C-alpha positions as CSV (number, residue, x, y, z in Angstrom):
1,M,35.8,-7.0,5.7
2,A,32.4,-7.3,7.3
3,N,31.6,-6.3,10.9
4,D,34.4,-3.7,11.1
5,R,32.5,-0.5,10.4
6,K,32.7,2.2,13.1
7,R,29.9,4.4,14.1
8,N,31.7,7.1,15.8
9,R,30.2,10.6,15.7
10,P,31.7,12.6,12.8
11,D,34.2,15.3,13.7
12,D,32.1,17.7,11.6
13,Y,28.4,17.0,11.3
14,F,28.0,19.5,8.5
15,Q,30.7,18.0,6.3
16,D,29.4,14.5,6.9
17,W,25.9,15.6,5.9
18,K,27.2,17.2,2.7
19,Q,29.1,14.1,1.8
20,R,26.1,11.9,2.3
21,E,23.9,14.4,0.6
22,A,26.1,14.2,-2.5
23,L,25.9,10.5,-2.5
24,A,22.1,10.5,-2.2
25,E,22.0,12.9,-5.2
26,G,24.1,10.5,-7.1
27,M,21.7,7.6,-6.3
28,I,18.8,9.2,-8.1
29,P,20.0,8.5,-11.6
30,L,21.2,5.0,-10.7
31,V,17.8,4.1,-9.1
32,G,16.0,5.6,-12.1
33,K,18.0,3.8,-14.7
34,L,17.5,0.5,-13.0
35,A,13.8,1.0,-12.9
36,R,13.4,2.3,-16.4
37,E,15.8,0.2,-18.3
38,K,15.9,-3.1,-16.3
39,N,12.5,-3.0,-14.5
40,V,14.5,-3.4,-11.2
41,K,12.9,-1.6,-8.3
42,C,15.2,-0.7,-5.3
43,Y,14.0,-0.4,-1.7
44,I,15.4,0.2,1.7
45,Y,13.6,-1.9,4.3
46,G,10.4,-1.9,2.1
47,K,10.6,1.8,1.3
48,N,10.7,2.5,-2.4
49,L,13.6,4.6,-3.7
50,V,12.2,5.3,-7.2
51,N,11.4,9.0,-7.9
52,R,12.6,10.1,-4.4
53,S,14.2,13.4,-3.7
54,V,17.6,13.8,-2.1
55,L,16.2,14.5,1.4
56,E,13.6,11.7,1.0
57,L,16.5,9.2,0.3
58,M,18.4,10.5,3.3
59,K,15.3,10.1,5.6
60,I,14.8,6.5,4.3
61,H,18.4,5.7,5.3
62,R,17.8,7.3,8.7
63,Y,14.7,5.1,9.1
64,V,16.9,2.0,9.4
65,R,18.1,3.2,12.8
66,Q,14.5,2.5,14.1
67,V,14.5,-0.9,12.4
68,E,17.8,-2.4,13.3
69,G,19.0,-0.1,16.1
70,N,21.9,1.1,14.0
71,E,22.8,3.7,11.4
72,L,22.7,3.0,7.6
73,S,24.9,5.4,5.6
74,E,24.7,6.4,2.0
75,K,28.4,5.7,1.9
76,E,27.5,2.0,2.4
77,T,24.5,1.7,0.0
78,F,25.9,3.7,-2.9
79,P,28.4,0.9,-3.8
80,V,25.6,-1.6,-3.8
81,L,23.6,0.5,-6.3
82,E,26.7,0.9,-8.5
83,E,27.3,-2.8,-8.6
84,L,23.7,-3.6,-9.4
85,L,23.9,-1.3,-12.4
86,Q,26.9,-3.2,-13.7
87,L,25.1,-6.6,-13.6
88,D,22.9,-8.1,-16.3
89,L,19.8,-8.3,-14.1
90,G,16.3,-9.4,-15.0
91,P,13.2,-7.7,-13.5
92,A,13.3,-7.8,-9.7
93,H,12.6,-6.0,-6.4
94,I,15.8,-5.5,-4.5
95,D,16.1,-4.3,-0.9
96,I,19.5,-2.7,-0.9
97,G,19.1,-1.8,2.8
98,R,18.8,-5.4,3.8
99,I,21.7,-6.4,1.6
100,T,23.9,-3.7,3.1
101,V,22.9,-4.6,6.7
102,D,23.4,-8.3,6.1
103,Y,26.9,-7.6,4.8
104,Y,28.1,-5.1,7.4
105,D,26.2,-6.0,10.5
106,K,25.3,-9.7,10.2
107,G,28.6,-10.9,8.6
108,L,26.9,-12.8,5.8
109,G,29.6,-11.7,3.3
110,E,32.5,-12.8,5.4
111,G,35.7,-12.8,3.2
112,L,34.0,-11.0,0.3
113,T,34.1,-7.4,-0.9
114,I,30.7,-5.7,-0.9
115,Q,30.7,-6.0,-4.7
116,E,31.4,-9.7,-4.5
117,Y,28.6,-10.1,-1.9
118,V,26.1,-8.2,-4.1
119,R,26.9,-10.6,-7.0
120,K,26.5,-13.6,-4.7
121,V,23.1,-12.4,-3.5
122,M,21.9,-11.6,-7.1
123,A,23.3,-14.7,-8.7
124,E,20.0,-16.2,-9.6
125,D,18.8,-13.0,-11.3
126,I,21.9,-12.4,-13.4
127,G,21.1,-13.1,-17.0
128,S,17.4,-13.8,-16.2
129,T,14.9,-13.1,-19.0
130,V,11.8,-13.9,-16.9
131,Q,9.3,-11.1,-17.2
132,P,6.8,-10.3,-14.4
133,L,4.1,-10.2,-17.2
134,Q,4.1,-11.3,-20.8
135,E,2.4,-8.1,-22.0
136,P,1.1,-4.9,-20.3
137,Q,-2.2,-5.3,-18.4
138,D,-4.9,-2.6,-19.1
139,V,-6.6,-1.2,-16.0
140,V,-9.8,0.8,-15.9
141,L,-11.0,2.7,-12.9
142,Y,-14.8,2.7,-12.7
143,G,-15.5,5.7,-10.5
144,F,-13.1,8.5,-9.7
145,G,-13.8,9.4,-6.1
146,R,-11.4,9.3,-3.1
147,I,-10.2,5.7,-3.7
148,G,-10.3,6.0,-7.5
149,R,-8.0,9.1,-7.6
150,L,-5.6,7.5,-5.2
151,M,-5.5,4.3,-7.2
152,A,-4.7,6.5,-10.3
153,R,-1.8,8.1,-8.4
154,I,-0.4,4.7,-7.4
155,L,-0.8,3.2,-10.9
156,I,0.8,6.2,-12.6
157,E,3.6,6.3,-10.1
158,K,4.4,2.6,-10.7
159,T,4.1,2.7,-14.5
160,D,7.9,2.8,-14.9
161,G,8.7,1.1,-18.3
162,G,5.0,0.5,-19.0
163,D,5.4,-3.3,-19.2
164,C,3.1,-4.2,-16.2
165,L,-0.1,-2.4,-15.1
166,R,-1.2,0.5,-17.4
167,L,-4.0,2.8,-16.4
168,R,-5.9,3.3,-19.6
169,A,-9.2,4.9,-18.6
170,I,-11.5,6.2,-15.9
171,V,-15.3,5.9,-16.2
172,V,-17.6,8.5,-14.6
173,R,-21.0,10.0,-15.1
174,K,-21.1,13.2,-17.1
175,G,-21.1,16.2,-14.8
176,K,-23.2,19.3,-15.3
177,A,-20.2,21.6,-15.7
178,P,-19.1,22.3,-19.3
179,D,-15.5,21.8,-18.2
180,D,-16.1,18.4,-16.7
181,L,-12.8,16.9,-18.0
182,V,-10.8,19.8,-16.6
183,K,-12.4,19.4,-13.2
184,R,-11.7,15.7,-13.2
185,A,-8.0,16.3,-13.9
186,S,-7.9,19.1,-11.4
187,L,-9.1,16.8,-8.6
188,L,-6.3,14.4,-9.5
189,R,-3.8,17.3,-9.6
190,R,-4.6,18.7,-6.1
191,D,-5.8,17.0,-3.0
192,S,-6.5,18.7,0.3
193,V,-5.3,15.7,2.3
194,H,-2.7,14.0,0.2
195,G,-1.2,17.1,-1.4
196,A,-0.2,17.8,-5.0
197,F,0.1,15.1,-7.6
198,D,3.8,14.2,-8.0
199,G,4.3,15.1,-11.7
200,T,2.6,16.8,-14.5
201,I,-1.0,16.6,-15.8
202,R,-2.3,18.0,-19.1
203,V,-5.8,17.8,-20.5
204,D,-6.5,16.9,-24.1
205,E,-10.1,17.9,-24.7
206,E,-10.0,16.8,-28.4
207,R,-9.0,13.2,-27.4
208,Q,-11.2,13.3,-24.3
209,S,-8.3,12.3,-22.0
210,F,-5.8,13.6,-19.6
211,V,-2.1,12.8,-19.7
212,A,-0.4,12.2,-16.4
213,N,3.4,11.7,-16.4
214,G,3.1,10.5,-20.0
215,N,0.2,8.2,-19.4
216,E,-2.8,9.0,-21.5
217,V,-5.9,8.2,-19.6
218,K,-9.2,8.2,-21.5
219,V,-12.2,9.7,-19.7
220,I,-15.3,7.7,-20.5
221,Y,-18.8,8.8,-19.6
222,A,-21.3,6.1,-18.8
223,D,-24.3,5.5,-16.6
224,S,-24.1,1.7,-16.4
225,P,-21.2,-0.8,-16.3
226,D,-22.6,-2.9,-19.2
227,T,-22.9,-0.2,-21.9
228,I,-19.2,0.5,-22.7
229,D,-17.2,-0.8,-25.6
230,Y,-13.7,-0.4,-24.3
231,T,-12.1,-1.9,-27.4
232,K,-13.1,1.3,-29.2
233,Y,-10.5,3.0,-27.0
234,G,-7.9,0.4,-27.7
235,I,-8.5,-1.3,-24.3
236,N,-8.6,-5.0,-24.2
237,N,-8.7,-7.7,-21.5
238,A,-8.9,-5.0,-18.9
239,I,-9.2,-5.4,-15.1
240,V,-11.9,-3.0,-13.9
241,V,-11.5,-1.6,-10.4
242,D,-15.0,-0.6,-9.3
243,N,-14.6,2.2,-6.7
244,T,-18.3,3.3,-6.7
245,G,-19.6,0.7,-4.1
246,V,-23.0,0.8,-6.0
247,W,-22.7,-2.9,-7.0
248,R,-21.4,-5.2,-4.3
249,D,-22.7,-8.6,-5.2
250,R,-21.8,-11.0,-8.1
251,D,-24.9,-10.2,-10.1
252,G,-24.3,-6.4,-10.0
253,L,-20.6,-6.6,-10.6
254,S,-21.1,-9.1,-13.5
255,L,-22.5,-6.2,-15.5
256,H,-18.9,-5.0,-16.1
257,L,-18.1,-8.3,-17.8
258,K,-20.8,-7.7,-20.4
259,S,-18.8,-4.7,-21.7
260,K,-16.4,-5.5,-24.5
261,G,-12.8,-5.5,-23.4
262,V,-13.2,-6.5,-19.8
263,S,-11.9,-9.7,-18.3
264,K,-11.9,-9.2,-14.5
265,V,-13.4,-6.9,-11.8
266,I,-12.1,-5.9,-8.3
267,L,-14.5,-4.2,-5.9
268,T,-13.1,-1.7,-3.4
269,A,-15.7,-2.4,-0.7
270,P,-16.9,-5.4,1.2
271,G,-18.4,-7.9,-1.1
272,K,-21.8,-9.5,-0.5
273,G,-23.1,-13.1,-1.1
274,D,-20.5,-15.6,-2.4
275,L,-17.9,-13.0,-3.4
276,K,-14.4,-13.7,-2.1
277,N,-13.3,-11.0,0.3
278,V,-9.5,-10.8,0.0
279,V,-7.0,-9.0,2.2
280,A,-3.5,-8.8,0.6
281,G,-1.0,-10.6,2.7
282,I,-3.6,-12.6,4.6
283,N,-5.8,-14.7,2.4
284,N,-4.8,-13.6,-1.1
285,E,-3.8,-17.2,-1.9
286,I,-7.6,-18.0,-2.3
287,I,-7.6,-16.0,-5.6
288,G,-7.8,-18.6,-8.4
289,D,-7.0,-18.2,-12.1
290,D,-10.7,-18.6,-12.8
291,D,-11.8,-15.8,-10.4
292,S,-13.2,-13.0,-12.5
293,I,-14.8,-11.0,-9.7
294,I,-13.4,-10.4,-6.2
295,S,-13.7,-7.9,-3.3
296,A,-10.7,-6.2,-1.7
297,A,-12.8,-6.0,1.5
298,S,-13.0,-2.7,3.5
299,C,-10.2,-0.4,4.7
300,T,-10.9,-1.4,8.4
301,T,-10.9,-5.2,7.6
302,N,-7.5,-4.6,5.8
303,A,-6.2,-2.7,8.9
304,I,-7.2,-5.3,11.5
305,A,-6.8,-8.6,9.8
306,P,-3.0,-8.6,9.7
307,P,-2.4,-7.8,13.4
308,L,-5.2,-10.1,14.4
309,K,-3.5,-12.9,12.5
310,A,-0.2,-12.1,14.0
311,M,-1.5,-12.1,17.5
312,D,-3.5,-15.3,17.0
313,D,-0.5,-17.1,15.6
314,E,1.6,-16.3,18.6
315,F,-0.7,-15.9,21.5
316,G,-4.1,-17.4,20.4
317,I,-7.2,-15.2,20.6
318,L,-10.2,-16.4,22.7
319,A,-12.4,-13.3,22.1
320,G,-12.1,-9.6,21.3
321,H,-13.8,-6.3,20.6
322,V,-12.8,-4.0,17.8
323,E,-13.5,-0.3,18.2
324,T,-12.9,1.8,15.2
325,V,-12.2,5.5,15.5
326,H,-12.8,6.4,11.9
327,S,-12.4,9.7,9.9
328,Y,-15.6,11.0,8.4
329,T,-16.5,10.0,4.9
330,N,-18.5,11.3,2.0
331,D,-21.4,9.2,3.1
332,Q,-22.0,11.6,6.0
333,N,-23.5,15.1,5.9
334,L,-21.5,18.3,6.2
335,I,-24.4,19.9,8.1
336,D,-27.3,18.3,9.8
337,N,-29.7,16.9,7.2
338,Y,-31.7,13.8,6.4
339,H,-29.8,10.5,6.2
340,K,-31.3,7.1,6.0
341,A,-28.8,5.7,8.5
342,S,-29.0,6.5,12.2
343,R,-26.9,9.5,13.4
344,R,-25.0,9.8,10.1
345,G,-27.3,12.7,9.2
346,R,-25.6,14.9,11.8
347,S,-22.8,17.2,10.8
348,A,-19.6,15.2,10.3
349,P,-17.1,18.0,10.9
350,L,-18.7,19.0,14.2
351,N,-19.6,15.6,15.9
352,M,-18.3,12.3,17.0
353,V,-20.9,9.9,15.6
354,I,-21.4,6.4,16.8
355,T,-22.2,4.0,14.0
356,E,-21.9,0.4,13.0
357,T,-19.0,-1.4,11.3
358,G,-19.1,-4.8,9.7
359,A,-15.3,-5.1,9.9
360,A,-15.2,-7.4,13.0
361,K,-17.7,-9.8,11.4
362,A,-16.0,-9.6,8.0
363,V,-12.7,-10.7,9.6
364,G,-14.3,-14.1,9.9
365,K,-14.4,-14.4,6.1
366,V,-10.7,-13.6,5.9
367,L,-9.6,-15.4,9.0
368,P,-12.1,-18.3,9.5
369,Q,-10.4,-19.2,12.9
370,L,-11.7,-16.0,14.3
371,L,-15.3,-16.4,13.1
372,G,-17.7,-15.5,16.0
373,K,-14.9,-14.4,18.3
374,L,-15.1,-10.7,17.7
375,T,-17.5,-7.9,18.1
376,G,-17.2,-4.4,16.7
377,N,-18.4,-0.8,16.6
378,A,-17.3,2.5,15.1
379,I,-17.1,6.1,16.0
380,R,-16.8,8.6,13.1
381,V,-14.7,11.6,14.2
382,P,-14.1,15.1,12.7
383,T,-10.9,14.3,10.8
384,P,-10.7,13.9,7.0
385,N,-8.3,10.9,6.9
386,V,-6.3,8.4,9.0
387,S,-8.3,6.2,11.4
388,M,-7.6,4.1,14.4
389,A,-8.6,0.5,15.3
390,I,-8.5,-0.4,19.0
391,L,-8.2,-4.2,19.6
392,N,-9.3,-5.3,23.0
393,L,-8.3,-9.0,23.1
394,T,-8.5,-11.9,25.5
395,L,-5.6,-14.2,24.7
396,K,-5.0,-17.9,25.5
397,R,-2.0,-17.1,27.6
398,E,-0.7,-14.2,29.7
399,T,1.9,-11.8,28.3
400,T,3.5,-8.4,28.8
401,V,3.7,-5.1,27.0
402,E,7.4,-5.8,26.3
403,E,6.8,-9.2,24.8
404,I,3.9,-8.0,22.6
405,N,5.8,-4.9,21.4
406,E,9.0,-6.9,20.5
407,Y,7.0,-9.6,18.8
408,M,5.0,-7.0,16.7
409,R,8.3,-5.2,15.9
410,N,9.7,-8.3,14.4
411,V,6.5,-9.1,12.5
412,A,6.4,-5.6,11.1
413,L,10.0,-5.6,10.0
414,H,11.0,-9.2,9.3
415,S,7.9,-11.3,8.5
416,P,5.9,-11.8,5.4
417,L,3.4,-9.3,6.9
418,R,5.9,-6.4,6.7
419,K,4.0,-4.8,3.8
420,Q,0.8,-4.8,5.8
421,I,2.0,-3.9,9.3
422,D,4.3,-0.9,10.1
423,F,5.7,-0.2,13.6
424,S,5.9,3.1,15.5
425,N,7.6,3.5,18.9
426,S,7.3,7.3,19.1
427,P,5.4,8.9,22.1
428,E,4.6,11.9,20.0
429,V,2.9,10.6,16.8
430,V,-0.7,11.7,16.0
431,S,-3.0,10.8,13.1
432,T,-1.7,13.3,10.5
433,D,1.8,11.7,10.8
434,F,0.4,8.6,9.0
435,V,-1.2,10.4,6.0
436,G,0.3,8.6,3.0
437,S,1.3,5.4,4.8
438,R,1.5,2.5,2.3
439,H,0.8,-0.1,5.0
440,A,-2.6,-1.6,5.9
441,C,-1.9,-0.4,9.5
442,I,0.7,1.0,11.9
443,F,1.2,-0.7,15.3
444,D,1.6,2.0,18.0
445,A,3.9,0.4,20.6
446,Q,3.7,3.3,23.0
447,A,-0.1,2.7,23.5
448,T,0.0,-1.1,24.2
449,I,-1.7,-2.3,27.4
450,A,-1.4,-5.7,28.9
451,N,-2.9,-7.2,32.0
452,G,-2.3,-10.9,32.1
453,A,-4.2,-12.4,29.2
454,Q,-6.2,-9.2,28.5
455,V,-4.5,-6.8,26.1
456,V,-5.4,-3.6,24.2
457,L,-3.6,-2.8,20.9
458,Y,-3.8,0.5,19.0
459,L,-3.5,0.6,15.2
460,W,-3.4,3.6,13.0
461,Y,-4.3,3.3,9.3
462,D,-4.6,5.6,6.4
463,N,-8.1,4.6,5.4
464,E,-7.6,6.1,1.9
465,F,-4.0,5.7,0.7
466,G,-3.0,2.7,2.8
467,Y,-6.1,0.8,1.7
468,S,-5.5,1.8,-2.0
469,C,-2.0,0.3,-1.7
470,Q,-3.6,-3.0,-0.5
471,V,-6.0,-2.9,-3.5
472,H,-3.0,-2.4,-5.8
473,R,-1.4,-5.5,-4.3
474,I,-4.5,-7.5,-5.1
475,L,-4.6,-5.9,-8.6
476,E,-1.1,-7.1,-9.3
477,Q,-1.9,-10.6,-8.3
478,M,-5.1,-10.7,-10.4
479,A,-2.9,-9.6,-13.3
480,G,-0.5,-12.4,-12.7
481,I,2.5,-10.1,-11.9
482,H,5.3,-11.6,-10.0
483,F,8.7,-10.1,-9.3
484,A,11.7,-12.0,-8.0
485,V,12.6,-10.5,-4.6
486,Y,16.1,-10.1,-3.2
487,P,17.6,-10.8,-0.8
488,K,15.7,-14.0,-0.6
489,E,13.9,-15.0,2.6
490,A,16.1,-17.1,4.9
């Protein structure tokens, strides 16, 4: 029966841990089989369970305590996974954490066993033959810098059965080193910020490719986007993700479409002119079937647009200032040297550098209701990754710290923006704690300030990996990928 579980402290913490550890270990093959054989991805409150270690699975269970104020045990989720494996499911994304909490805590399965409740929740998917994509979508990464390599990691991680997005090639300029291919693969294998690649990489010099977790990725050398015949490499109808930032308007990016085998282009930088600037979760509905070139905006625009929309929806925003405390980037100098921009020529690892940001103005392209209401500036700081946006807002009504924090907690955990906004209520977190975050931003509840209608919000964001995850969401939409999601929204 629902609602009767007890949360007493175990008599023996160690034995309780070992029991849950064994169950977490048993989950790994179940989660893997669902992903590989049925294209069913399992989550716990938005956290992916595929290719996780035993301890990672246990930490994800523990995370639910922060979300729902209550424990989630492997003893409760394991039967859910077992039942899912018995069902004839079509491709889907299933949040087993929400299913479990709905059953045990919210009483939605009153009178049913957990197995019966799982079958009820999944009824529409049982026997489904609807595929998220009719055939695999080829993807090419044009440029292999910070964002390009992280996009490669994400695409390879999410290959699963290979029936959705397939990373087929990267395009770079030929380096001067004779072992250029080895060096490219090595940069993917090891990263000073994001750690080692999760898997294996081998280099095939003869085929001019590297193989990452079974994915063969061709390395194509070119100096211009319009000089490549991708069909020679077996690549067709590809979506090119341009990570270089060299071409940022329609004319420049259209060069990609002149190469054989290319159908669409995504720019990982703010677009100029009439290009649509799209932030996943905010205005991605503006992507049309006939759009062949779009921009995924900037990392900062992706970080601030979701919380600004949330605050405007609930409180109304009269005006505001966005101050970005941003990690240094490759555009700056390691030591003092000439730079065409003001101040950016000074040593990045040694200085805080005041510079401009177009993110506040760019928000107006994504959220037209805020056009002209925001100003912005940026400070580059001596950290290699994870930035912060400080929103100083004048609202249409007075509020309190408690009201804002509770509202943003609900937005982060239970709204359609939960992939974009994460929530932190720890008084001890610092920037490195958010390396690898898959959200566009993380709302820091401990830092919120409110004085009547004047409020200040602090938002962390992994300006590399979190942004890359946002680009991947846009990429999936451009490819036409759609998964059924369970449990369905109320």
